[in-house]
N, C-alpha and C positions, 0 to 999 in steps of 0.2 A: 895806824898801828894795828897789827894783826892780833888775833886771839891768843896765839902762843905767847907773845911778849906780854900782853895785858894780864893774862891769867898767871903767868910765872911771877908777876909782881904782886899778886894778891896775897894778903895775909889770911891766916886760917879762919878768922872770924867772919870774913867777907863772903866765904863760900855759902854759909847758911843763909845769909841775907840775899845774895844774888841768885843762887840756884836752888835753895831749899834743902840742900844736903850738906853734910860736913865734908871737909877736904878728903879724909880717907875714903869715904863713900864715892866721892867724885873721881878720885884716882883709881879706885877699883873698877868703876864703870868704864872709865877711859881705857884701862888695860884690857878689859873684856872686849870692848868694841875694836880696839886696835888689833887684837889677835884675830877676831872674826873678819876684819877688813883684809888683813894679810892673807888669810885663808881664801877669801873670796877673790882677791887679786891674783892668786896662783892660777886660777882658771882663765885668766886673761880678761880682756875687755878694756874699755876706755877708762881713763883716770877721771874720778869725780871732781866736780867743781868745788865741792865743800870737803874740807879735810875731816878726819874723824873727830877731832876736837871741835870743829865748827858744827858738825852734826849733833854732838852732845850738847853744845851751847844752844843750838836751835831747838832741840828737844825740850830743854829747860825753859827757854823763852816761850815756847808754845804752852806747856803744861803749868809752869810755875807762874808766869807773868800774864797768861791768858791773852797773848798778842795774837793777832790774826796772821795767817800764813802769808797773806798779801803784804802785810807790814814787815814781817821778818824777811821775806824775799827781797823787798826793796832795800833793806839794810845790807844784804849780802850780794845784791846784784844778780839774783836768779829769779826764775819764775816760781810762783807759789806751788806749782806741781813738784819742783825739786825739793821744796821745803816739806811737802807732804810725804814724799818718798823718804827723805832723811828721817823724819819723825817716826814713820812706820818701821824703817829699818832698825833704828835704835831701839824702839819699843820691842820688836820681835826678837832682836838679838839678845837683849837683856832678859826677856821672858824665857827664851830657849836655853840660856845659860843656867838658869835656876838659882843663881846666887841671890838675886833679889826677887822676893816673892811675897805676896800677901798671904796671911794665914788662910788655911782651907776653910771651907764653909762649916765643917764640923767644929773647928776651933772657935769660930765665931758664935756658934749655937751653944757651946758649953756653958753650963750654969756657973756663974761666978767669974767668967772671963771678963777682963777689963778691956773694953774696946774704946779706942780713941779715934774718932773719925770726924773729919770736917767735910761737909758736903756743900758745894757751891754750885749754884745753877748759873752757868756761864754761857748758856745757849743764847743765840741771837734771836731777838724778837722783832717781828715786823712792826714798824711804826705806823700808827693809825693816822692816815692823812685824808683830807676831804677828797671826794671824788671830783673829777674834772667838771662834770655837769650837775653839781649839787645845787638844788634849787635855793637853799638858804644863803649861799654866798655869791654865786655867779650873777644873778640878775642885778643885785645892788651894785656890784662892781662894774658891770657893763653899763648900767644907767648912769652912774657917776662919771665914768670915763667918756661916754657918748655926750653927756651934757657939757662937759668941759671942751670937747672938740667942737661942738656946734657954736659955742660962745664966741 
C-alpha cells in the first residue's frame, strides 16, 4: 500500500504520534512542498522516484524517528543519497517559504520568554572494540586454540 492511501486513512490524532506535527501543520507543509515541486518541474528534468508526500514522510522519519538514511532508503527502494537529497530539499523549501520558523535569537534571549526545548544527542558514536593484536586477549585465545588442535 502506498503512502497516499495509508495517510488518507489516518485519523487526526495519529499525525502527532507518527510525524510529530498535527494534521493541519502536515497539510500546510505538504501544500508548500507541492507548490515548490510544481515550480521546479516547470523547468523540466527527470521525474523523481519519491513523490512529494514520500519526501515529507522521509523527512519526518529522519528527524522525528531518528532512523538512518540507509534504513529509510531500504524501505523506499532507493539509495541513501536520494534520501539525503529529499531531506535537504524538504528542509530548504520549508525554510525558504518562511511559514515555519523558529523564533529569532533575540526572541530567545528576551527576559521572561518561555522556551520549551528538547535536546537529544542522536549522533552516532564509535563502539570501542579490542584491537586485533591486543596482548590481553589474543595470546590466550591462540594458545587455547593451538592446544586443542595439537591434541
